[in-house]
Biopython code that builds the backbone (N, CA, C, O; Angstrom):
import numpy as np
from Bio.PDB.StructureBuilder import StructureBuilder

atoms = [
    (1, "UNK", "N", (7.967, -1.231, -60.773)),
    (1, "UNK", "CA", (7.233, 0.024, -60.350)),
    (1, "UNK", "C", (5.740, -0.412, -60.197)),
    (1, "UNK", "O", (5.025, -0.063, -59.257)),
    (2, "UNK", "N", (5.357, -1.207, -61.219)),
    (2, "UNK", "CA", (3.859, -1.634, -61.279)),
    (2, "UNK", "C", (3.520, -2.255, -60.000)),
    (2, "UNK", "O", (2.460, -1.906, -59.479)),
    (3, "UNK", "N", (4.339, -3.220, -59.344)),
    (3, "UNK", "CA", (3.929, -3.925, -58.101)),
    (3, "UNK", "C", (3.829, -2.964, -56.936)),
    (3, "UNK", "O", (2.873, -3.019, -56.162)),
    (4, "UNK", "N", (4.910, -1.992, -56.791)),
    (4, "UNK", "CA", (4.871, -0.957, -55.862)),
    (4, "UNK", "C", (3.637, -0.114, -55.927)),
    (4, "UNK", "O", (2.969, 0.111, -54.918)),
    (5, "UNK", "N", (3.340, 0.338, -57.078)),
    (5, "UNK", "CA", (2.266, 1.196, -57.273)),
    (5, "UNK", "C", (0.856, 0.502, -56.911)),
    (5, "UNK", "O", (-0.038, 1.094, -56.305)),
    (6, "UNK", "N", (0.776, -0.782, -57.346)),
    (6, "UNK", "CA", (-0.499, -1.532, -56.965)),
    (6, "UNK", "C", (-0.552, -1.602, -55.564)),
    (6, "UNK", "O", (-1.568, -1.245, -54.968)),
    (7, "UNK", "N", (0.578, -2.087, -54.896)),
    (7, "UNK", "CA", (0.474, -2.347, -53.333)),
    (7, "UNK", "C", (0.265, -1.048, -52.470)),
    (7, "UNK", "O", (-0.173, -1.105, -51.321)),
    (8, "UNK", "N", (0.603, 0.111, -53.090)),
    (8, "UNK", "CA", (0.426, 1.324, -52.318)),
    (8, "UNK", "C", (-0.772, 2.194, -52.856)),
    (8, "UNK", "O", (-1.085, 3.221, -52.253)),
    (9, "UNK", "N", (-1.401, 1.815, -53.916)),
    (9, "UNK", "CA", (-2.543, 2.663, -54.482)),
    (9, "UNK", "C", (-1.966, 4.068, -54.749)),
    (9, "UNK", "O", (-2.661, 5.039, -54.447)),
    (10, "UNK", "N", (-0.806, 4.240, -55.266)),
    (10, "UNK", "CA", (-0.170, 5.509, -55.419)),
    (10, "UNK", "C", (-0.399, 5.999, -56.905)),
    (10, "UNK", "O", (-1.088, 5.354, -57.695)),
    (11, "UNK", "N", (0.220, 7.169, -57.223)),
    (11, "UNK", "CA", (0.115, 7.778, -58.515)),
    (11, "UNK", "C", (1.604, 8.033, -58.840)),
    (11, "UNK", "O", (2.364, 8.641, -58.087)),
    (12, "UNK", "N", (1.946, 7.509, -60.036)),
    (12, "UNK", "CA", (3.393, 7.562, -60.568)),
    (12, "UNK", "C", (3.601, 8.956, -61.164)),
    (12, "UNK", "O", (2.766, 9.384, -61.960)),
    (13, "UNK", "N", (4.652, 9.677, -60.831)),
    (13, "UNK", "CA", (4.974, 10.860, -61.574)),
    (13, "UNK", "C", (6.413, 10.655, -62.032)),
    (13, "UNK", "O", (7.298, 10.388, -61.220)),
    (14, "UNK", "N", (6.646, 10.786, -63.369)),
    (14, "UNK", "CA", (7.894, 10.724, -63.987)),
    (14, "UNK", "C", (8.453, 12.102, -64.112)),
    (14, "UNK", "O", (7.729, 13.034, -64.462)),
    (15, "UNK", "N", (9.762, 12.265, -63.828)),
    (15, "UNK", "CA", (10.326, 13.614, -63.998)),
    (15, "UNK", "C", (11.520, 13.331, -64.925)),
    (15, "UNK", "O", (11.726, 12.217, -65.408)),
    (16, "UNK", "N", (12.300, 14.418, -65.144)),
    (16, "UNK", "CA", (13.468, 14.321, -65.937)),
    (16, "UNK", "C", (13.779, 15.530, -66.791)),
    (16, "UNK", "O", (13.007, 16.489, -66.785)),
    (17, "UNK", "N", (14.819, 15.525, -67.487)),
    (17, "UNK", "CA", (15.126, 16.574, -68.489)),
    (17, "UNK", "C", (14.236, 16.523, -69.640)),
    (17, "UNK", "O", (13.559, 15.526, -69.888)),
    (18, "UNK", "N", (14.225, 17.667, -70.403)),
    (18, "UNK", "CA", (13.377, 17.612, -71.653)),
    (18, "UNK", "C", (13.668, 16.522, -72.591)),
    (18, "UNK", "O", (12.748, 15.985, -73.208)),
    (19, "UNK", "N", (15.004, 16.129, -72.752)),
    (19, "UNK", "CA", (15.257, 15.025, -73.621)),
    (19, "UNK", "C", (14.978, 13.701, -73.201)),
    (19, "UNK", "O", (15.266, 12.732, -73.904)),
    (20, "UNK", "N", (14.354, 13.593, -71.937)),
    (20, "UNK", "CA", (13.953, 12.354, -71.401)),
    (20, "UNK", "C", (12.342, 12.217, -71.595)),
    (20, "UNK", "O", (11.803, 11.141, -71.336)),
    (21, "UNK", "N", (11.646, 13.245, -72.020)),
    (21, "UNK", "CA", (10.248, 13.079, -72.125)),
    (21, "UNK", "C", (9.813, 12.087, -73.126)),
    (21, "UNK", "O", (8.752, 11.499, -72.914)),
    (22, "UNK", "N", (10.504, 11.819, -74.209)),
    (22, "UNK", "CA", (10.081, 10.714, -75.187)),
    (22, "UNK", "C", (10.244, 9.295, -74.554)),
    (22, "UNK", "O", (9.391, 8.428, -74.741)),
    (23, "UNK", "N", (11.340, 9.087, -73.814)),
    (23, "UNK", "CA", (11.515, 7.848, -73.216)),
    (23, "UNK", "C", (10.410, 7.568, -72.122)),
    (23, "UNK", "O", (9.952, 6.439, -71.950)),
    (24, "UNK", "N", (10.026, 8.635, -71.420)),
    (24, "UNK", "CA", (8.974, 8.472, -70.381)),
    (24, "UNK", "C", (7.719, 8.082, -71.091)),
    (24, "UNK", "O", (7.002, 7.188, -70.643)),
    (25, "UNK", "N", (7.405, 8.802, -72.309)),
    (25, "UNK", "CA", (6.207, 8.508, -73.030)),
    (25, "UNK", "C", (6.159, 7.065, -73.481)),
    (25, "UNK", "O", (5.129, 6.394, -73.416)),
    (26, "UNK", "N", (7.336, 6.606, -73.951)),
    (26, "UNK", "CA", (7.298, 5.160, -74.483)),
    (26, "UNK", "C", (7.092, 4.280, -73.299)),
    (26, "UNK", "O", (6.399, 3.272, -73.441)),
    (27, "UNK", "N", (7.599, 4.547, -72.199)),
    (27, "UNK", "CA", (7.329, 3.710, -70.967)),
    (27, "UNK", "C", (5.894, 3.701, -70.631)),
    (27, "UNK", "O", (5.319, 2.644, -70.369)),
    (28, "UNK", "N", (5.242, 4.946, -70.629)),
    (28, "UNK", "CA", (3.867, 5.059, -70.245)),
    (28, "UNK", "C", (2.891, 4.378, -71.221)),
    (28, "UNK", "O", (1.776, 4.023, -70.838)),
    (29, "UNK", "N", (3.321, 4.198, -72.494)),
    (29, "UNK", "CA", (2.374, 3.573, -73.495)),
    (29, "UNK", "C", (2.011, 2.169, -72.989)),
    (29, "UNK", "O", (0.866, 1.751, -73.166)),
    (30, "UNK", "N", (2.935, 1.430, -72.371)),
    (30, "UNK", "CA", (2.735, 0.167, -71.854)),
    (30, "UNK", "C", (2.351, -0.066, -70.496)),
    (30, "UNK", "O", (2.268, -1.184, -69.990)),
    (31, "UNK", "N", (2.080, 1.204, -69.822)),
    (31, "UNK", "CA", (1.930, 1.152, -68.382)),
    (31, "UNK", "C", (0.336, 1.571, -68.167)),
    (31, "UNK", "O", (-0.159, 2.554, -68.721)),
    (32, "UNK", "N", (-0.335, 0.754, -67.354)),
    (32, "UNK", "CA", (-1.781, 0.936, -67.323)),
    (32, "UNK", "C", (-2.288, 1.317, -65.888)),
    (32, "UNK", "O", (-3.435, 1.090, -65.503)),
    (33, "UNK", "N", (-1.341, 1.902, -65.160)),
    (33, "UNK", "CA", (-1.833, 2.567, -63.846)),
    (33, "UNK", "C", (-1.729, 4.062, -63.882)),
    (33, "UNK", "O", (-1.090, 4.563, -64.807)),
    (34, "UNK", "N", (-2.274, 4.814, -62.996)),
    (34, "UNK", "CA", (-2.355, 6.291, -63.099)),
    (34, "UNK", "C", (-0.829, 6.882, -63.055)),
    (34, "UNK", "O", (-0.075, 6.644, -62.111)),
    (35, "UNK", "N", (-0.514, 7.570, -64.030)),
    (35, "UNK", "CA", (0.922, 8.133, -64.165)),
    (35, "UNK", "C", (0.837, 9.439, -64.902)),
    (35, "UNK", "O", (-0.097, 9.682, -65.666)),
    (36, "UNK", "N", (1.839, 10.294, -64.661)),
    (36, "UNK", "CA", (1.987, 11.557, -65.333)),
    (36, "UNK", "C", (3.495, 11.638, -65.779)),
    (36, "UNK", "O", (4.385, 11.171, -65.068)),
    (37, "UNK", "N", (3.724, 12.205, -66.897)),
    (37, "UNK", "CA", (5.117, 12.525, -67.371)),
    (37, "UNK", "C", (5.304, 14.073, -67.273)),
    (37, "UNK", "O", (4.637, 14.882, -67.919)),
    (38, "UNK", "N", (6.231, 14.365, -66.440)),
    (38, "UNK", "CA", (6.560, 15.824, -66.192)),
    (38, "UNK", "C", (7.977, 16.195, -66.714)),
    (38, "UNK", "O", (8.490, 17.281, -66.446)),
    (39, "UNK", "N", (8.583, 15.250, -67.467)),
    (39, "UNK", "CA", (9.985, 15.541, -67.967)),
    (39, "UNK", "C", (10.055, 16.730, -68.789)),
    (39, "UNK", "O", (9.248, 16.858, -69.710)),
    (40, "UNK", "N", (10.851, 17.535, -68.578)),
    (40, "UNK", "CA", (11.068, 18.750, -69.202)),
    (40, "UNK", "C", (10.012, 19.862, -68.955)),
    (40, "UNK", "O", (9.958, 20.880, -69.644)),
    (41, "UNK", "N", (9.161, 19.586, -67.898)),
    (41, "UNK", "CA", (8.117, 20.604, -67.635)),
    (41, "UNK", "C", (8.337, 21.274, -66.205)),
    (41, "UNK", "O", (7.489, 22.010, -65.700)),
    (42, "UNK", "N", (9.429, 20.986, -65.659)),
    (42, "UNK", "CA", (9.653, 21.625, -64.298)),
    (42, "UNK", "C", (11.090, 22.325, -64.395)),
    (42, "UNK", "O", (12.039, 21.850, -65.018)),
    (43, "UNK", "N", (11.101, 23.486, -63.706)),
    (43, "UNK", "CA", (12.501, 24.094, -63.546)),
    (43, "UNK", "C", (13.086, 23.559, -62.204)),
    (43, "UNK", "O", (12.463, 22.730, -61.541)),
    (44, "UNK", "N", (14.215, 24.017, -61.843)),
    (44, "UNK", "CA", (14.901, 23.446, -60.552)),
    (44, "UNK", "C", (14.005, 23.718, -59.319)),
    (44, "UNK", "O", (13.905, 22.868, -58.434)),
    (45, "UNK", "N", (13.355, 24.897, -59.260)),
    (45, "UNK", "CA", (12.619, 25.212, -58.114)),
    (45, "UNK", "C", (11.287, 24.363, -58.064)),
    (45, "UNK", "O", (10.848, 23.891, -57.015)),
    (46, "UNK", "N", (10.722, 24.224, -59.226)),
    (46, "UNK", "CA", (9.567, 23.338, -59.289)),
    (46, "UNK", "C", (9.795, 21.918, -59.022)),
    (46, "UNK", "O", (8.915, 21.226, -58.510)),
    (47, "UNK", "N", (10.959, 21.452, -59.352)),
    (47, "UNK", "CA", (11.426, 20.132, -59.101)),
    (47, "UNK", "C", (11.538, 19.940, -57.639)),
    (47, "UNK", "O", (11.128, 18.894, -57.136)),
    (48, "UNK", "N", (12.078, 20.903, -56.905)),
    (48, "UNK", "CA", (12.171, 20.829, -55.368)),
    (48, "UNK", "C", (10.791, 20.578, -54.825)),
    (48, "UNK", "O", (10.625, 19.717, -53.961)),
    (49, "UNK", "N", (9.659, 21.391, -55.359)),
    (49, "UNK", "CA", (8.444, 21.230, -54.924)),
    (49, "UNK", "C", (7.817, 19.844, -55.214)),
    (49, "UNK", "O", (7.134, 19.246, -54.382)),
    (50, "UNK", "N", (8.067, 19.428, -56.318)),
    (50, "UNK", "CA", (7.615, 18.151, -56.801)),
    (50, "UNK", "C", (8.176, 17.007, -55.853)),
    (50, "UNK", "O", (7.448, 16.135, -55.378)),
    (51, "UNK", "N", (9.508, 17.095, -55.631)),
    (51, "UNK", "CA", (10.067, 16.114, -54.675)),
    (51, "UNK", "C", (9.447, 16.162, -53.329)),
    (51, "UNK", "O", (9.026, 15.150, -52.768)),
    (52, "UNK", "N", (9.397, 17.344, -52.822)),
    (52, "UNK", "CA", (8.746, 17.493, -51.429)),
    (52, "UNK", "C", (7.357, 17.014, -51.375)),
    (52, "UNK", "O", (6.922, 16.619, -50.293)),
    (53, "UNK", "N", (6.613, 17.006, -52.421)),
    (53, "UNK", "CA", (5.217, 16.576, -52.485)),
    (53, "UNK", "C", (5.181, 15.020, -52.506)),
    (53, "UNK", "O", (4.093, 14.456, -52.390)),
    (54, "UNK", "N", (6.211, 14.379, -52.635)),
    (54, "UNK", "CA", (6.236, 12.896, -52.818)),
    (54, "UNK", "C", (6.259, 12.194, -51.418)),
    (54, "UNK", "O", (6.895, 12.607, -50.449)),
    (55, "UNK", "N", (5.505, 11.116, -51.450)),
    (55, "UNK", "CA", (5.582, 10.225, -50.240)),
    (55, "UNK", "C", (6.744, 9.242, -50.364)),
    (55, "UNK", "O", (7.253, 8.741, -49.361)),
    (56, "UNK", "N", (7.166, 8.965, -51.623)),
    (56, "UNK", "CA", (8.367, 8.193, -51.855)),
    (56, "UNK", "C", (8.910, 8.705, -53.180)),
    (56, "UNK", "O", (8.180, 8.906, -54.150)),
    (57, "UNK", "N", (10.216, 8.906, -53.179)),
    (57, "UNK", "CA", (10.991, 9.367, -54.344)),
    (57, "UNK", "C", (12.027, 8.300, -54.732)),
    (57, "UNK", "O", (12.946, 7.977, -53.980)),
    (58, "UNK", "N", (11.841, 7.811, -55.860)),
    (58, "UNK", "CA", (12.775, 6.759, -56.465)),
    (58, "UNK", "C", (13.616, 7.350, -57.588)),
    (58, "UNK", "O", (13.076, 7.941, -58.524)),
    (59, "UNK", "N", (14.969, 7.191, -57.500)),
    (59, "UNK", "CA", (15.814, 7.914, -58.414)),
    (59, "UNK", "C", (17.057, 7.098, -58.572)),
    (59, "UNK", "O", (17.419, 6.268, -57.739)),
    (60, "UNK", "N", (17.718, 7.383, -59.724)),
    (60, "UNK", "CA", (19.141, 6.870, -59.929)),
    (60, "UNK", "C", (20.022, 7.849, -59.198)),
    (60, "UNK", "O", (19.519, 8.832, -58.654)),
    (61, "UNK", "N", (21.406, 7.604, -59.161)),
    (61, "UNK", "CA", (22.289, 8.440, -58.641)),
    (61, "UNK", "C", (22.400, 9.765, -59.471)),
    (61, "UNK", "O", (23.190, 9.846, -60.412)),
    (62, "UNK", "N", (21.641, 10.733, -59.122)),
    (62, "UNK", "CA", (21.552, 12.040, -59.801)),
    (62, "UNK", "C", (21.331, 13.190, -58.818)),
    (62, "UNK", "O", (21.244, 13.059, -57.597)),
    (63, "UNK", "N", (21.257, 14.246, -59.451)),
    (63, "UNK", "CA", (20.930, 15.460, -58.590)),
    (63, "UNK", "C", (19.727, 15.303, -57.867)),
    (63, "UNK", "O", (19.725, 15.523, -56.656)),
    (64, "UNK", "N", (18.618, 14.920, -58.509)),
    (64, "UNK", "CA", (17.277, 14.803, -57.707)),
    (64, "UNK", "C", (17.326, 13.715, -56.603)),
    (64, "UNK", "O", (16.549, 13.763, -55.649)),
    (65, "UNK", "N", (18.240, 12.746, -56.744)),
    (65, "UNK", "CA", (18.393, 11.799, -55.677)),
    (65, "UNK", "C", (18.983, 12.516, -54.387)),
    (65, "UNK", "O", (18.525, 12.304, -53.264)),
    (66, "UNK", "N", (19.972, 13.328, -54.625)),
    (66, "UNK", "CA", (20.607, 13.926, -53.603)),
    (66, "UNK", "C", (19.695, 15.089, -52.984)),
    (66, "UNK", "O", (19.728, 15.362, -51.784)),
    (67, "UNK", "N", (18.959, 15.683, -53.819)),
    (67, "UNK", "CA", (17.962, 16.718, -53.334)),
    (67, "UNK", "C", (16.988, 16.115, -52.495)),
    (67, "UNK", "O", (16.710, 16.638, -51.416)),
    (68, "UNK", "N", (16.381, 14.958, -52.921)),
    (68, "UNK", "CA", (15.359, 14.265, -52.131)),
    (68, "UNK", "C", (15.903, 13.854, -50.737)),
    (68, "UNK", "O", (15.216, 13.984, -49.724)),
    (69, "UNK", "N", (17.042, 13.402, -50.725)),
    (69, "UNK", "CA", (17.743, 12.953, -49.390)),
    (69, "UNK", "C", (17.820, 14.178, -48.532)),
    (69, "UNK", "O", (17.485, 14.140, -47.348)),
    (70, "UNK", "N", (18.258, 15.266, -49.117)),
    (70, "UNK", "CA", (18.416, 16.558, -48.354)),
    (70, "UNK", "C", (17.089, 17.117, -47.809)),
    (70, "UNK", "O", (17.047, 17.778, -46.772)),
    (71, "UNK", "N", (16.015, 16.826, -48.549)),
    (71, "UNK", "CA", (14.698, 17.282, -48.112)),
    (71, "UNK", "C", (13.989, 16.327, -47.231)),
    (71, "UNK", "O", (12.828, 16.507, -46.862)),
    (72, "UNK", "N", (14.738, 15.273, -46.892)),
    (72, "UNK", "CA", (14.230, 14.074, -45.931)),
    (72, "UNK", "C", (12.944, 13.595, -46.452)),
    (72, "UNK", "O", (11.961, 13.419, -45.733)),
    (73, "UNK", "N", (12.974, 13.378, -47.780)),
    (73, "UNK", "CA", (11.763, 12.655, -48.419)),
    (73, "UNK", "C", (12.243, 11.243, -48.461)),
    (73, "UNK", "O", (13.360, 10.999, -48.915)),
    (74, "UNK", "N", (11.448, 10.284, -48.004)),
    (74, "UNK", "CA", (11.729, 8.911, -48.198)),
    (74, "UNK", "C", (12.234, 8.637, -49.633)),
    (74, "UNK", "O", (11.554, 8.936, -50.615)),
    (75, "UNK", "N", (13.487, 8.039, -49.723)),
    (75, "UNK", "CA", (14.142, 8.020, -51.045)),
    (75, "UNK", "C", (14.717, 6.651, -51.207)),
    (75, "UNK", "O", (15.384, 6.126, -50.316)),
    (76, "UNK", "N", (14.430, 6.022, -52.458)),
    (76, "UNK", "CA", (15.067, 4.872, -52.902)),
    (76, "UNK", "C", (15.995, 5.147, -53.958)),
    (76, "UNK", "O", (15.573, 5.555, -55.041)),
    (77, "UNK", "N", (17.321, 4.948, -53.735)),
    (77, "UNK", "CA", (18.253, 5.121, -54.780)),
    (77, "UNK", "C", (18.489, 3.920, -55.518)),
    (77, "UNK", "O", (18.584, 2.870, -54.883)),
    (78, "UNK", "N", (18.604, 3.915, -56.839)),
    (78, "UNK", "CA", (18.610, 2.832, -57.649)),
    (78, "UNK", "C", (19.944, 2.843, -58.409)),
    (78, "UNK", "O", (20.163, 3.746, -59.216)),
    (79, "UNK", "N", (20.794, 1.929, -58.195)),
    (79, "UNK", "CA", (22.044, 1.790, -58.835)),
    (79, "UNK", "C", (22.229, 0.588, -59.747)),
    (79, "UNK", "O", (21.574, -0.430, -59.522)),
    (80, "UNK", "N", (23.118, 0.648, -60.804)),
    (80, "UNK", "CA", (23.418, -0.486, -61.590)),
    (80, "UNK", "C", (24.721, -1.111, -61.106)),
    (80, "UNK", "O", (24.977, -2.279, -61.396)),
    (81, "UNK", "N", (25.473, -0.440, -60.447)),
    (81, "UNK", "CA", (26.713, -1.102, -59.899)),
    (81, "UNK", "C", (26.776, -0.622, -58.414)),
    (81, "UNK", "O", (26.208, 0.396, -58.018)),
    (82, "UNK", "N", (27.518, -1.450, -57.636)),
    (82, "UNK", "CA", (27.611, -1.194, -56.226)),
    (82, "UNK", "C", (28.626, -0.041, -55.957)),
    (82, "UNK", "O", (29.832, -0.285, -56.001)),
    (83, "UNK", "N", (28.198, 1.115, -55.702)),
    (83, "UNK", "CA", (28.987, 2.340, -55.402)),
    (83, "UNK", "C", (28.633, 2.909, -53.940)),
    (83, "UNK", "O", (27.959, 3.930, -53.800)),
    (84, "UNK", "N", (29.092, 2.237, -52.967)),
    (84, "UNK", "CA", (28.770, 2.590, -51.568)),
    (84, "UNK", "C", (29.123, 4.021, -51.278)),
    (84, "UNK", "O", (28.438, 4.645, -50.466)),
    (85, "UNK", "N", (30.151, 4.591, -51.887)),
    (85, "UNK", "CA", (30.538, 6.019, -51.593)),
    (85, "UNK", "C", (29.483, 6.980, -52.146)),
    (85, "UNK", "O", (29.499, 8.153, -51.774)),
    (86, "UNK", "N", (28.570, 6.543, -53.015)),
    (86, "UNK", "CA", (27.583, 7.435, -53.556)),
    (86, "UNK", "C", (26.162, 7.323, -52.696)),
    (86, "UNK", "O", (25.236, 8.122, -52.834)),
    (87, "UNK", "N", (26.156, 6.218, -51.809)),
    (87, "UNK", "CA", (24.920, 6.070, -51.051)),
    (87, "UNK", "C", (24.870, 7.045, -49.957)),
    (87, "UNK", "O", (25.895, 7.475, -49.428)),
    (88, "UNK", "N", (23.486, 7.456, -49.556)),
    (88, "UNK", "CA", (23.340, 8.230, -48.412)),
    (88, "UNK", "C", (22.764, 7.148, -47.517)),
    (88, "UNK", "O", (22.013, 6.258, -47.916)),
    (89, "UNK", "N", (23.213, 7.320, -46.185)),
    (89, "UNK", "CA", (22.795, 6.378, -45.150)),
    (89, "UNK", "C", (22.050, 7.111, -44.066)),
    (89, "UNK", "O", (22.656, 7.605, -43.116)),
    (90, "UNK", "N", (20.710, 7.188, -44.201)),
    (90, "UNK", "CA", (19.770, 7.926, -43.338)),
    (90, "UNK", "C", (18.622, 6.964, -43.152)),
    (90, "UNK", "O", (18.379, 6.113, -44.008)),
    (91, "UNK", "N", (17.881, 7.090, -41.997)),
    (91, "UNK", "CA", (16.737, 6.324, -41.877)),
    (91, "UNK", "C", (15.695, 6.401, -42.960)),
    (91, "UNK", "O", (14.933, 5.446, -43.106)),
    (92, "UNK", "N", (15.606, 7.416, -43.697)),
    (92, "UNK", "CA", (14.567, 7.650, -44.801)),
    (92, "UNK", "C", (15.139, 7.191, -46.103)),
    (92, "UNK", "O", (14.450, 7.390, -47.104)),
    (93, "UNK", "N", (16.282, 6.613, -46.233)),
    (93, "UNK", "CA", (16.881, 6.309, -47.573)),
    (93, "UNK", "C", (17.254, 4.716, -47.504)),
    (93, "UNK", "O", (17.708, 4.144, -46.513)),
    (94, "UNK", "N", (16.975, 4.151, -48.717)),
    (94, "UNK", "CA", (17.457, 2.838, -48.972)),
    (94, "UNK", "C", (18.069, 2.889, -50.401)),
    (94, "UNK", "O", (17.649, 3.674, -51.251)),
    (95, "UNK", "N", (19.069, 2.026, -50.620)),
    (95, "UNK", "CA", (19.823, 2.021, -51.839)),
    (95, "UNK", "C", (19.776, 0.550, -52.364)),
    (95, "UNK", "O", (20.040, -0.391, -51.616)),
    (96, "UNK", "N", (19.442, 0.388, -53.633)),
    (96, "UNK", "CA", (19.422, -1.021, -54.223)),
    (96, "UNK", "C", (20.270, -0.983, -55.407)),
    (96, "UNK", "O", (20.381, 0.025, -56.106)),
    (97, "UNK", "N", (20.882, -2.112, -55.635)),
    (97, "UNK", "CA", (21.661, -2.302, -56.880)),
    (97, "UNK", "C", (20.864, -3.291, -57.712)),
    (97, "UNK", "O", (20.594, -4.418, -57.295)),
    (98, "UNK", "N", (20.502, -2.838, -58.886)),
    (98, "UNK", "CA", (19.754, -3.727, -59.824)),
    (98, "UNK", "C", (20.717, -4.257, -60.855)),
    (98, "UNK", "O", (21.063, -3.536, -61.792)),
    (99, "UNK", "N", (21.162, -5.486, -60.719)),
    (99, "UNK", "CA", (22.031, -6.037, -61.712)),
    (99, "UNK", "C", (21.304, -7.268, -62.398)),
    (99, "UNK", "O", (21.659, -7.630, -63.520)),
    (100, "UNK", "N", (20.340, -7.870, -61.751)),
    (100, "UNK", "CA", (19.648, -9.064, -62.369)),
    (100, "UNK", "C", (18.196, -8.962, -61.967)),
    (100, "UNK", "O", (17.812, -8.052, -61.233)),
    (101, "UNK", "N", (17.360, -9.920, -62.459)),
    (101, "UNK", "CA", (16.015, -9.999, -62.057)),
    (101, "UNK", "C", (15.797, -10.402, -60.579)),
    (101, "UNK", "O", (14.743, -10.114, -60.012)),
    (102, "UNK", "N", (16.803, -11.074, -59.953)),
    (102, "UNK", "CA", (16.694, -11.439, -58.608)),
    (102, "UNK", "C", (16.718, -10.194, -57.712)),
    (102, "UNK", "O", (16.223, -10.258, -56.587)),
    (103, "UNK", "N", (17.251, -9.114, -58.149)),
    (103, "UNK", "CA", (17.378, -7.869, -57.408)),
    (103, "UNK", "C", (16.007, -7.068, -57.316)),
    (103, "UNK", "O", (15.884, -6.114, -56.547)),
    (104, "UNK", "N", (15.078, -7.470, -58.068)),
    (104, "UNK", "CA", (13.806, -6.713, -58.200)),
    (104, "UNK", "C", (12.959, -6.853, -56.857)),
    (104, "UNK", "O", (12.330, -5.900, -56.398)),
    (105, "UNK", "N", (12.986, -8.031, -56.300)),
    (105, "UNK", "CA", (12.390, -8.158, -54.998)),
    (105, "UNK", "C", (12.930, -7.242, -53.893)),
    (105, "UNK", "O", (12.195, -6.770, -53.026)),
    (106, "UNK", "N", (14.239, -7.015, -53.964)),
    (106, "UNK", "CA", (14.849, -6.098, -52.895)),
    (106, "UNK", "C", (14.248, -4.709, -53.217)),
    (106, "UNK", "O", (13.891, -3.937, -52.327)),
    (107, "UNK", "N", (14.155, -4.435, -54.523)),
    (107, "UNK", "CA", (13.680, -2.998, -54.946)),
    (107, "UNK", "C", (12.292, -2.891, -54.342)),
    (107, "UNK", "O", (12.005, -1.935, -53.622)),
    (108, "UNK", "N", (11.465, -3.813, -54.611)),
    (108, "UNK", "CA", (10.039, -3.851, -54.167)),
    (108, "UNK", "C", (9.953, -3.737, -52.711)),
    (108, "UNK", "O", (9.228, -2.877, -52.211)),
    (109, "UNK", "N", (10.640, -4.541, -51.996)),
    (109, "UNK", "CA", (10.630, -4.656, -50.559)),
    (109, "UNK", "C", (11.054, -3.222, -49.878)),
    (109, "UNK", "O", (10.449, -2.680, -48.953)),
    (110, "UNK", "N", (12.177, -2.751, -50.514)),
    (110, "UNK", "CA", (12.718, -1.439, -50.049)),
    (110, "UNK", "C", (11.739, -0.299, -50.284)),
    (110, "UNK", "O", (11.599, 0.577, -49.431)),
    (111, "UNK", "N", (11.063, -0.294, -51.422)),
    (111, "UNK", "CA", (10.099, 0.767, -51.715)),
    (111, "UNK", "C", (8.929, 0.635, -50.783)),
    (111, "UNK", "O", (8.455, 1.659, -50.289)),
    (112, "UNK", "N", (8.428, -0.546, -50.503)),
    (112, "UNK", "CA", (7.294, -0.691, -49.654)),
    (112, "UNK", "C", (7.686, -0.333, -48.104)),
    (112, "UNK", "O", (6.840, 0.176, -47.368)),
    (113, "UNK", "N", (8.924, -0.605, -47.675)),
    (113, "UNK", "CA", (9.334, -0.269, -46.404)),
    (113, "UNK", "C", (9.441, 1.217, -46.334)),
    (113, "UNK", "O", (9.093, 1.766, -45.289)),
    (114, "UNK", "N", (9.911, 1.968, -47.393)),
    (114, "UNK", "CA", (9.993, 3.424, -47.317)),
    (114, "UNK", "C", (8.628, 4.008, -47.341)),
    (114, "UNK", "O", (8.398, 5.046, -46.721)),
    (115, "UNK", "N", (7.697, 3.386, -48.036)),
    (115, "UNK", "CA", (6.349, 3.868, -48.158)),
    (115, "UNK", "C", (5.733, 4.078, -46.737)),
    (115, "UNK", "O", (4.949, 4.996, -46.498)),
    (116, "UNK", "N", (6.117, 3.218, -45.866)),
    (116, "UNK", "CA", (5.649, 3.161, -44.447)),
    (116, "UNK", "C", (6.401, 4.094, -43.483)),
    (116, "UNK", "O", (6.035, 4.284, -42.323)),
    (117, "UNK", "N", (7.467, 4.653, -44.043)),
    (117, "UNK", "CA", (8.240, 5.679, -43.246)),
    (117, "UNK", "C", (7.408, 6.830, -42.873)),
    (117, "UNK", "O", (6.674, 7.340, -43.719)),
    (118, "UNK", "N", (7.468, 7.299, -41.618)),
    (118, "UNK", "CA", (6.708, 8.446, -41.255)),
    (118, "UNK", "C", (7.018, 9.705, -42.012)),
    (118, "UNK", "O", (8.185, 10.079, -42.128)),
    (119, "UNK", "N", (6.032, 10.358, -42.520)),
    (119, "UNK", "CA", (6.279, 11.511, -43.420)),
    (119, "UNK", "C", (6.430, 12.752, -42.422)),
    (119, "UNK", "O", (5.897, 12.736, -41.312)),
    (120, "UNK", "N", (7.144, 13.762, -42.858)),
    (120, "UNK", "CA", (7.525, 14.865, -42.292)),
    (120, "UNK", "C", (6.832, 15.871, -41.510)),
    (120, "UNK", "O", (7.445, 16.848, -41.079)),
]
sb = StructureBuilder()
sb.init_structure("model")
sb.init_model(0)
sb.init_chain("A")
sb.init_seg("    ")
for serial, (resi, resn, name, xyz) in enumerate(atoms, 1):
    if name == "N":
        sb.init_residue(resn, " ", resi, " ")
    sb.init_atom(name, np.array(xyz, "f"), 0.0, 1.0, " ", f" {name:<3s}", serial, name[0])
structure = sb.get_structure()
């Protein structure tokens, strides 16, 4: 994420459920670029607004991933196993499987490619 954020001069917003706030805070303690933890601070309607405000949305296979795709926000789906039946295949979506350090470059290049996708 650090390399993507540096290359795009973007602002990182972490979302999630209330129980994920502590995990996000631990991540942010070692993170030295502009970021905000909104875990547990948005309801479902506010989450839609947050997603819609993103230039790039990065998510695991979760409800917000599918919401972002439906909203046509450039979306990078991150998976730990190859589950093609869970992937969305649209011009504004990329999916990467992160199983080893070698996969990180694909993550970065996919994120940067989506960053250049024309916004809505």
